[in-house]
C-alpha positions in Angstrom: -50.3 45.6 -37.2 -51.1 43.0 -34.5 -48.0 41.2 -33.1 -47.9 37.4 -33.2 -48.1 36.0 -29.7 -45.3 33.8 -28.4 -45.9 30.1 -28.0 -46.6 28.8 -24.5 -43.5 26.5 -24.9 -41.2 29.4 -25.5 -42.7 31.4 -22.6 -42.5 28.4 -20.2 -39.0 27.5 -21.2 -37.6 30.9 -20.0 -39.1 30.3 -16.6 -38.1 26.7 -16.3 -34.4 27.6 -17.0 -34.6 30.6 -14.6 -36.0 28.4 -11.8 -33.2 25.8 -12.4 -30.6 28.5 -12.0 -32.2 30.0 -8.9 -32.4 26.5 -7.3 -28.8 25.7 -8.2 -27.7 29.0 -6.6 -30.0 29.0 -3.5 -27.1 29.1 -1.1 -26.1 32.6 -2.4 -29.3 34.0 -1.0 -28.3 33.1 2.5 -27.4 35.8 5.0 -23.9 35.6 6.4 -23.1 36.1 10.1 -21.4 39.4 9.3 -24.6 40.7 7.6 -26.3 40.9 11.0 -23.8 43.5 12.3 -25.7 46.3 10.4 -29.5 46.3 9.9 -29.1 48.2 6.7 -27.2 45.2 5.3 -29.9 42.8 6.5 -32.5 45.0 4.7 -30.5 44.8 1.5 -30.1 41.1 1.8 -33.8 40.5 2.5 -34.8 42.1 -0.8 -33.8 39.2 -3.0 -35.1 36.7 -0.5 -38.5 38.4 -0.6 -38.4 38.4 -4.3 -37.6 34.7 -4.4 -40.6 33.9 -2.3 -42.8 36.1 -4.4 -41.8 34.3 -7.6 -42.6 30.9 -6.1 -45.9 32.2 -4.9 -46.7 33.5 -8.5 -45.7 30.2 -10.0 -48.0 28.2 -7.7 -50.8 30.7 -8.1 -50.8 30.7 -11.9 -50.8 26.9 -12.1 -48.3 26.8 -14.9 -45.6 24.7 -13.2 -45.1 21.1 -14.3 -44.6 18.4 -11.6 -40.8 18.8 -11.6 -41.1 22.6 -11.5 -43.7 22.5 -8.7 -41.6 20.2 -6.6 -38.5 22.4 -7.0 -40.5 25.6 -6.2 -41.9 24.0 -3.1 -38.5 23.0 -1.9 -37.2 26.5 -2.6 -40.0 28.1 -0.6 -39.4 25.7 2.3 -35.7 26.5 2.2 -36.4 30.3 2.1 -38.7 30.3 5.1 -37.0 27.6 7.2 -33.3 28.3 6.5 -32.9 31.8 5.1 -35.4 33.4 7.4 -35.1 31.0 10.3 -38.9 30.5 10.4 -39.5 34.2 10.4 -37.1 35.0 13.3 -34.9 37.1 11.0 -37.8 39.3 10.2 -39.0 39.5 13.8 -35.5 40.5 14.9 -35.3 43.3 12.4 -38.8 44.5 13.2 -37.8 44.6 16.9 -34.7 46.6 16.1 -36.4 48.8 13.5 -40.1 49.1 14.7 -41.0 51.6 12.0 -39.5 49.7 9.1 -42.0 48.4 6.6 -39.5 45.9 5.2 -40.3 42.9 7.5 -44.0 43.5 6.9 -43.6 43.5 3.1 -41.4 40.3 3.1 -43.7 38.5 5.6 -46.8 39.3 3.6 -46.0 36.8 0.9 -45.3 34.0 3.4 -48.5 34.9 5.2 -50.4 34.4 2.0 -48.8 31.0 1.8 -50.0 30.0 5.3 -46.9 30.8 7.4 -47.3 32.6 10.7 -45.0 34.3 13.2 -47.1 35.8 16.1 -44.1 37.7 17.5 -43.5 39.4 14.2 -47.2 40.3 13.8 -47.3 41.8 17.3 -44.2 43.9 16.6 -45.8 45.1 13.3 -48.9 46.1 15.2 -46.9 48.2 17.6 -45.3 50.2 14.8 -48.5 50.7 13.0 -50.1 52.3 16.1 -47.8 55.3 15.8 -48.6 58.4 13.8 -45.1 58.1 12.3 -46.2 54.9 10.4 -48.5 56.9 8.1 -46.2 60.0 8.1 -43.1 58.1 6.9 -41.9 59.8 3.7 -41.5 57.5 0.7 -42.0 57.6 -3.1 -45.6 57.0 -4.2 -45.1 53.5 -5.6 -43.3 52.5 -2.5 -46.3 53.6 -0.4 -48.5 51.5 -2.7 -46.3 48.5 -1.9 -46.8 49.0 1.9 -50.6 49.4 1.5 -50.7 46.2 -0.6 -48.7 44.3 2.0 -51.1 45.4 4.7 -54.0 44.3 2.5 -52.4 40.8 2.1 -52.2 40.5 5.9 -55.8 41.5 6.3 -54.8 44.7 8.2 -56.7 48.0 8.1 -54.8 50.0 5.4 -52.7 52.9 6.7 -53.7 55.1 3.7 -56.2 55.4 0.8 -55.2 53.0 -1.9 -56.7 55.0 -4.8 -55.1 58.2 -3.6 -51.8 56.4 -3.5 -52.3 55.2 -7.1 -53.1 58.7 -8.2 -49.9 60.1 -6.8 -47.7 57.6 -8.7 -46.0 58.6 -12.0 -48.2 56.1 -13.9 -51.4 57.3 -12.1 -50.9 60.7 -13.6 -50.5 59.5 -17.2 -47.5 61.7 -18.0 -45.8 62.3 -21.4 -44.7 58.8 -22.5 -41.5 60.0 -24.1 -40.2 61.0 -20.6 -39.7 57.4 -19.5 -36.2 57.0 -18.3 -34.7 53.9 -16.5 -35.8 54.8 -13.0 -39.3 55.8 -14.2 -39.6 52.5 -16.1 -39.0 50.6 -12.8 -41.4 52.9 -11.0 -44.2 52.3 -13.4 -43.7 48.5 -13.5 -43.8 48.4 -9.7 -47.0 50.5 -9.6 -48.6 47.8 -11.7 -47.2 45.0 -9.6 -48.6 46.5 -6.4 -51.9 47.5 -8.0 -52.5 43.9 -9.2 -50.8 42.1 -6.2 -48.1 40.9 -8.5 -50.3 40.0 -11.4 -53.1 38.3 -9.4 -55.8 40.9 -10.1 -55.2 42.6 -13.5 -58.7 44.0 -13.3 -57.5 46.4 -10.5 -55.6 48.5 -13.1 -57.9 51.6 -13.7 -59.3 51.7 -17.2 -57.5 54.9 -18.1 -54.2 53.5 -16.9 -54.8 50.3 -18.8 -55.5 52.3 -22.0 -52.4 54.4 -21.5 -50.2 51.3 -21.1 -51.8 49.5 -24.1 -51.0 52.5 -26.2 -47.4 53.2 -25.1 -46.0 49.9 -23.7 -45.1 48.5 -27.2 -42.8 51.5 -27.8 -41.2 51.2 -24.4 -40.6 47.4 -24.8 -39.0 48.0 -28.2 -36.7 50.7 -26.8 -35.4 48.6 -23.9 -35.1 45.5 -26.2 -32.9 47.6 -28.5 -30.8 48.7 -25.6 -30.6 45.0 -24.5 -31.7 45.9 -21.0 -33.1 42.5 -20.2 -34.0 43.3 -16.5 -36.3 46.2 -17.3 -37.6 44.5 -20.4 -38.6 41.5 -18.3 -40.6 43.7 -15.9 -42.3 45.4 -18.9 -43.2 42.0 -20.2 -45.0 41.3 -16.9 -46.9 44.6 -17.3 -48.0 43.4 -20.8 -49.3 40.2 -19.3 -51.4 42.2 -16.8 -53.2 44.1 -19.5 -56.8 43.3 -20.7 -55.4 42.3 -24.1 -51.7 41.3 -23.7 -49.6 41.1 -26.8 -47.1 38.4 -25.6 -45.1 39.6 -28.6 -43.3 36.7 -30.1 -40.4 38.8 -31.5 -39.7 40.4 -28.2 -39.9 37.1 -26.3 -37.6 35.4 -28.8 -35.0 38.2 -28.2 -35.5 38.0 -24.5 -35.1 34.2 -24.5 -32.0 34.4 -26.6 -30.4 36.7 -24.0 -30.8 34.0 -21.3 -27.6 32.0 -20.6 -27.6 28.2 -21.0 -27.5 28.0 -17.2 -30.8 29.9 -16.9 -29.4 33.1 -15.6 -30.5 36.3 -17.2 -28.1 39.2 -17.5 -29.1 42.7 -16.5 -28.0 44.2 -19.8 -26.3 42.9 -22.9 -24.3 39.7 -22.0 -23.5 37.7 -18.9 -20.9 39.1 -16.5 -17.9 36.9 -15.6 -15.8 36.6 -12.5 -16.3 35.5 -8.9 -19.5 33.5 -8.6 -20.8 35.5 -5.6 -20.3 38.7 -7.5 -22.0 37.3 -10.6 -24.9 36.1 -8.5 -25.3 39.7 -7.1 -25.4 41.0 -10.6 -27.9 38.6 -12.2 -30.2 37.3 -9.5 -32.7 40.1 -10.0 -33.1 39.8 -13.8 -33.3 36.0 -13.4 -36.1 36.4 -10.8 -37.8 38.8 -13.2 -37.5 36.2 -16.0 -39.2 33.6 -13.8 -42.0 36.1 -12.9 -42.5 37.2 -16.5 -42.6 33.6 -17.7 -45.2 32.5 -15.2 -47.5 35.4 -16.0 -47.1 35.2 -19.8 -47.5 31.5 -19.9 -50.7 31.7 -17.8 -52.1 34.3 -20.1 -51.1 32.4 -23.3 -52.7 29.2 -21.9 -55.9 31.0 -21.0 -56.1 32.5 -24.5 -55.7 29.0 -26.0 -58.6 27.5 -24.1 
């Protein structure tokens, strides 16, 4: 039976509410002075900042933001580059201290796509990439794919073969679908994200992988919806939007939208946590960013289908 597709209004509403919450809580993304004592803390704090920028990039790219949303997204991007990253100086400092870390490169790649430049950071990245260690660094396959995609976004000669990297991922090997556990679920979603440059080029998914996902994704989304794991479900809904024939399943999206709090925040699993606002932010910023991402992708696909 073919699932009924969710309405663009439902899909858009999830993202609009998520963006409102992210904007209202922008100060919680800020690095504190104590964070700079340890580079590992800086790396950890950069992850949500990079994801925030990615979401705004996707929102602009897909062209689904209304005038109010577009203005808010633009202000958030400016805030992220200018205040959270000090015009890229935070990334340059980390790259100088950790010349073989791919993290500054990956975060910077999104801003580079948006027209921002930091020559000092780019020079430091080039220094690290001239070493044999850069290509020898051990990392899980979908993580390697992310580095290669970041290099591609910056127009750099890739440090490895992209197709070989895809083939080494869990998803690239088309394993038994019933073996998908939580961490494998996140691995396969990120393989799709890096393959498609965060949904920009769905056609880059190899046909065999697209067929595999078309066949088994409905079972996975049903499972994680039943477990009320909204964070992973949101990522799987993005994967659905990247397929040649996305389902945009109305039943799933209605359950997903119902899990969102009135403030726009999305819980990781089951209901919203309570307590100290900073702690709540740390727990829900990722699923809320995912909700904004899923909404932008699904709304774009729904509007394309309606034309």
